[in-house]
C-alpha positions in Angstrom: 92.5 102.7 125.4 92.8 99.4 127.3 95.8 97.1 127.1 97.9 99.1 124.6 101.4 99.9 125.8 104.5 100.8 123.9 105.6 97.1 123.3 106.3 94.9 120.4 103.5 92.4 120.1 103.8 89.5 117.7 100.5 87.8 116.9 102.2 85.1 114.8 105.3 83.2 115.6 108.4 84.6 113.9 111.8 82.9 113.3 115.0 84.5 114.3 118.0 83.8 112.0 121.5 84.2 113.3 124.6 84.3 111.1 126.8 81.1 111.0 130.3 81.9 112.1 131.8 78.4 111.6 133.7 76.0 113.9 132.6 74.1 117.0 132.4 77.2 119.1 130.2 78.8 116.5 127.9 75.7 116.5 127.6 75.8 120.3 126.9 79.5 120.2 124.3 78.9 117.5 122.6 76.2 119.5 122.5 78.4 122.6 121.2 81.3 120.6 118.6 79.1 119.0 117.3 77.9 122.3 117.2 81.5 123.6 115.4 82.6 120.4 112.8 79.9 120.8 112.2 81.0 124.5 112.0 84.6 123.4 109.6 83.9 120.6 107.4 81.8 122.8 107.4 84.5 125.5 106.5 87.2 123.0 103.8 85.1 121.5 102.1 84.5 124.9 102.6 88.1 126.0 105.0 87.2 128.8 107.9 89.2 127.3 108.1 92.2 125.0 111.1 93.4 123.1 112.8 96.6 122.1 111.4 99.5 124.2 109.2 102.4 123.4 109.1 102.4 119.6 107.6 99.0 118.9 104.1 98.3 117.8 101.1 96.0 117.9 100.4 94.6 114.5 97.0 93.2 113.6 96.4 91.3 110.3 93.1 90.9 108.4 92.0 89.7 105.0 88.9 89.1 103.0 86.2 91.2 101.4 87.2 93.9 98.9 83.6 95.4 99.2 84.6 97.4 102.4 88.3 97.5 101.7 88.6 101.3 100.9 87.0 102.0 104.3 89.1 99.4 106.2 92.3 100.8 104.8 91.2 104.3 105.7 90.5 103.1 109.2 93.9 101.5 109.4 95.6 104.8 108.5 93.6 106.9 110.9 93.9 104.4 113.8 97.6 104.2 113.3 97.7 108.0 113.9 95.0 107.8 116.6 97.2 105.4 118.7 100.4 107.4 118.1 101.7 104.7 115.8 101.3 102.0 118.3 98.8 99.9 116.5 99.3 98.9 112.8 96.4 97.2 111.0 97.2 95.3 107.8 94.4 94.3 105.6 95.0 92.2 102.5 91.7 91.9 100.7 91.5 88.7 98.6 87.7 88.3 98.6 85.2 87.1 101.2 85.9 83.4 100.5 89.6 83.8 101.1 89.0 85.8 104.3 86.7 83.2 105.7 89.2 80.4 104.9 92.1 82.4 106.5 90.2 83.1 109.7 89.1 79.5 110.0 92.7 78.4 109.6 93.8 81.0 112.1 96.1 82.7 109.7 94.7 86.2 110.4 93.4 88.0 113.4 90.2 89.1 111.7 88.4 88.6 108.4 86.1 90.7 106.3 83.1 89.2 104.6 79.9 90.3 102.8 78.6 86.8 103.0 77.6 85.8 106.5 78.5 82.4 107.8 76.0 79.6 108.1 74.8 78.9 111.7 76.9 75.6 111.6 80.0 77.4 110.6 79.6 80.1 113.2 79.0 77.5 115.9 81.7 75.0 114.8 84.5 77.6 114.6 83.3 79.9 117.4 83.2 83.0 115.1 81.1 86.1 115.7 79.7 88.6 113.2 80.4 92.3 113.7 78.6 94.5 111.0 81.1 97.2 110.2 79.2 99.3 107.6 76.5 99.3 104.9 77.3 99.3 101.2 75.6 99.1 97.8 76.4 96.9 94.8 75.9 98.9 91.6 75.5 97.8 88.0 78.4 99.6 86.3 78.5 99.9 82.5 80.5 101.1 79.6 78.3 102.2 76.8 79.4 105.6 75.6 76.2 106.4 73.8 74.1 105.8 77.0 74.4 108.5 79.6 71.5 107.3 81.8 70.4 103.7 82.1 67.5 102.2 84.0 67.1 98.6 84.8 64.9 96.3 86.8 65.8 93.0 88.5 64.3 90.5 86.0 65.9 92.3 83.1 69.3 92.4 84.8 69.0 88.6 85.6 68.4 87.9 81.9 71.4 90.0 80.9 73.7 88.0 83.2 72.1 84.7 82.2 72.7 85.7 78.5 69.0 85.6 77.7 69.4 89.2 76.7 72.6 89.8 74.6 72.3 93.2 72.9 71.9 96.7 74.2 68.7 97.5 72.2 66.8 94.4 73.4 63.1 95.3 73.8 63.2 94.7 77.5 66.0 97.3 78.0 64.4 99.7 75.5 61.0 99.4 77.4 62.7 100.6 80.6 64.5 103.4 78.7 62.0 104.8 76.2 63.7 108.1 75.7 67.2 106.6 75.1 68.5 105.5 71.7 70.1 102.2 72.5 72.9 100.8 70.3 72.8 97.4 68.6 76.1 96.3 70.2 76.4 93.0 72.0 76.6 93.2 75.8 79.8 91.9 77.5 79.2 90.8 81.0 82.0 91.2 83.6 82.0 89.2 86.8 84.2 88.2 89.7 86.6 85.4 89.2 87.4 85.0 92.9 85.2 83.7 95.7 83.4 87.0 96.5 81.0 88.5 98.9 80.0 91.0 96.3 79.0 88.1 94.1 77.1 86.7 97.0 75.1 90.0 97.4 74.6 90.4 93.6 73.6 86.8 92.9 71.4 86.9 96.0 69.5 89.9 94.5 69.1 88.2 91.2 67.8 85.0 92.9 65.4 87.2 94.9 63.8 88.8 91.8 64.1 86.0 89.2 62.8 82.4 89.8 64.7 81.2 86.8 68.0 82.6 88.0 67.4 81.1 91.4 66.7 77.7 90.0 69.6 77.6 87.6 72.3 79.5 89.5 71.2 80.6 93.0 73.1 82.7 95.5 76.7 82.0 96.1 80.2 83.5 96.6 81.1 81.9 93.3 78.7 81.5 90.4 79.3 79.8 87.0 78.3 82.8 84.9 77.7 82.0 81.2 79.9 83.7 78.6 81.4 86.3 81.0 84.8 88.0 81.5 86.1 87.2 85.0 88.2 89.7 87.0 89.7 89.6 90.4 88.2 91.7 93.2 86.1 94.9 93.0 89.1 96.8 91.6 89.5 94.2 88.8 85.9 94.3 87.7 85.9 98.1 87.8 88.9 98.4 85.6 87.7 95.7 83.2 84.3 97.5 82.8 86.1 100.8 82.4 88.3 99.5 79.6 85.8 97.2 77.8 83.4 98.9 75.4 79.7 97.7 75.6 80.3 96.0 79.0 78.3 95.7 82.2 79.4 94.4 85.6 78.7 94.6 89.3 80.9 96.5 91.8 80.6 98.1 95.2 79.4 101.7 94.9 82.7 103.2 96.2 84.7 101.7 93.3 82.3 103.1 90.7 82.3 106.5 92.3 86.1 106.8 92.8 86.8 105.6 89.2 84.1 107.7 87.5 82.3 104.6 86.0 78.6 105.2 85.3 76.0 102.8 86.9 72.4 102.1 86.4 69.4 103.3 88.3 67.6 100.2 89.7 63.8 99.7 90.0 63.2 98.9 93.6 60.6 96.8 95.5 58.1 99.7 95.5 58.5 100.3 91.8 60.6 103.4 91.9 63.9 103.9 90.0 66.5 104.6 92.6 70.2 105.8 92.4 72.6 104.1 94.8 73.6 106.6 97.5 74.2 106.7 101.2 70.6 107.6 101.8 69.1 104.9 99.6 71.5 102.3 101.1 70.5 103.3 104.6 66.8 103.2 103.7 67.2 99.5 102.7 68.3 98.7 106.3 65.4 100.5 108.0 63.5 98.2 110.3 65.8 95.2 109.8 66.0 92.8 112.8 69.4 91.4 113.5 70.6 88.4 115.6 73.1 88.5 118.4 76.8 88.5 117.3 77.1 84.8 118.0 73.7 84.0 116.5 72.6 82.8 113.0 73.3 85.5 110.5 72.8 83.3 107.4 69.3 84.7 106.9 70.1 88.4 107.3 69.1 90.0 104.1 68.3 93.6 103.1 68.0 92.8 99.3 65.0 94.2 97.5 63.8 95.8 100.7 60.4 97.6 100.7 60.5 101.4 101.0 60.0 104.2 98.5 63.7 105.2 98.6 65.4 101.9 99.4 68.1 100.8 97.0 67.5 97.1 96.1 71.1 95.7 96.0 72.4 96.7 99.5 74.1 94.7 102.2 75.8 94.8 105.5 79.5 93.8 105.5 81.1 92.1 108.5 84.2 91.6 110.5 84.6 88.0 111.7 86.6 87.3 114.9 86.8 84.5 117.4 84.6 84.8 120.4 87.5 83.2 122.4 90.7 84.9 121.2 93.2 82.7 122.9 94.2 79.5 121.0 97.4 77.6 120.6 97.4 77.8 116.8 97.4 81.6 116.4 99.3 82.3 119.6 97.7 85.7 119.9 98.8 87.2 123.2 96.5 89.1 125.5 97.8 92.5 124.6 97.2 91.9 120.9 93.7 90.6 121.8 93.0 93.9 123.6 94.4 95.9 120.7 92.1 94.0 118.3 89.0 94.7 120.4 89.9 98.3 120.9 90.4 98.8 117.1 87.0 97.2 116.3 85.4 99.3 119.1 86.9 102.4 117.5 85.8 101.3 114.0 82.1 101.0 115.0 82.1 104.3 116.8 84.6 107.0 115.7 85.5 105.1 112.5 81.9 105.6 111.2 82.7 109.3 110.7 84.9 108.3 107.6 82.1 106.2 106.0 80.3 109.0 104.1 83.4 110.3 102.3 84.0 106.8 100.9 80.4 106.2 99.9 79.5 103.8 102.7 76.5 104.2 104.9 77.3 104.6 108.7 75.8 102.0 111.0 72.4 102.7 112.6 72.6 103.3 116.4 70.8 100.0 117.0 73.5 98.1 115.1 76.3 99.9 117.0 74.6 98.8 120.3 74.4 95.2 119.1 78.1 95.3 118.2 79.0 96.7 121.6 77.3 93.8 123.3 79.2 91.4 121.0 82.6 92.9 121.6 82.0 93.0 125.4 81.3 89.3 125.3 84.6 88.4 123.6 87.1 86.5 125.9 90.7 85.7 126.1 91.5 82.6 128.1 88.1 82.7 129.6 88.2 86.4 130.7 86.4 89.2 128.9 88.7 91.4 127.0 86.9 94.7 127.3 
């Protein structure tokens, strides 16, 4: 592994606080120590000086999408062990919108997002996309009398637009002829934060419903009518689980891990499909992707053709700077090397952990694309890897 030694690497400037001992001598000592502290902090931040010997670690910080969060946290644990506890990866979630804001403001080393940046954003900020895995957004529900539920896109759009408000609406009954549906009102549960999961879900509804597209459209935040808002995939999952007669949208892993039932969805080819690793992968077959520094804003595997393709599927991405050195973040070269090494591991060995957490491993063609992107990343003008 390149560039990882047993050193303490600070990717953000840290203050050093010394105790006040009083008197003029104390003040002079304090002043000297303060100057020394500033020099040490500056040296550490630029990678010139490291502190403390063999037991210190490189710490990388990320934030953003909760869609891939279970997998990223798994990667962080495994990579910490893989590097003999030299590289610690902290990931805070917060939603795709928050992650994008934090990477733009250079408050984190990498961001997670399910919503790709616009071409202008990518270019203006110098950020590149690295697809990390594939996931599915499922329609989770809590209706105890319904063990199996089938839905199609237009009906689902009407439910979230409140054009359908009861479980035994004729449109739902038509899709479930063998099921006795209750007369209860449907409670919709949505994301309250700026969310890539919302971006994927609303994008699907806009794809299959002209009315939804016209009134609401695709976005990380949508003004849903008459819905309960919850924070993150965990919040929506818990709210659906504890709210009778409710329906919401969450990433597949959250529904599976929390034993929340979810609907079969009618796909582009007219088949009812259960979200799974296989049906998620099928949605990405044949997709053409841009280069890492290209325009990802039009990348879309929603409502993909294919007999077994699940219709609400998406890539989810890491965002990093193409040039990692900048005065604001003060990332040093060793930390930059650690970041690229972690991402390289994630798109290779890290994919082995995707299945168990209900994510689809990256196709070989996407791995090759990511390799080219990571090999193009520079630090102070020189390639990192």
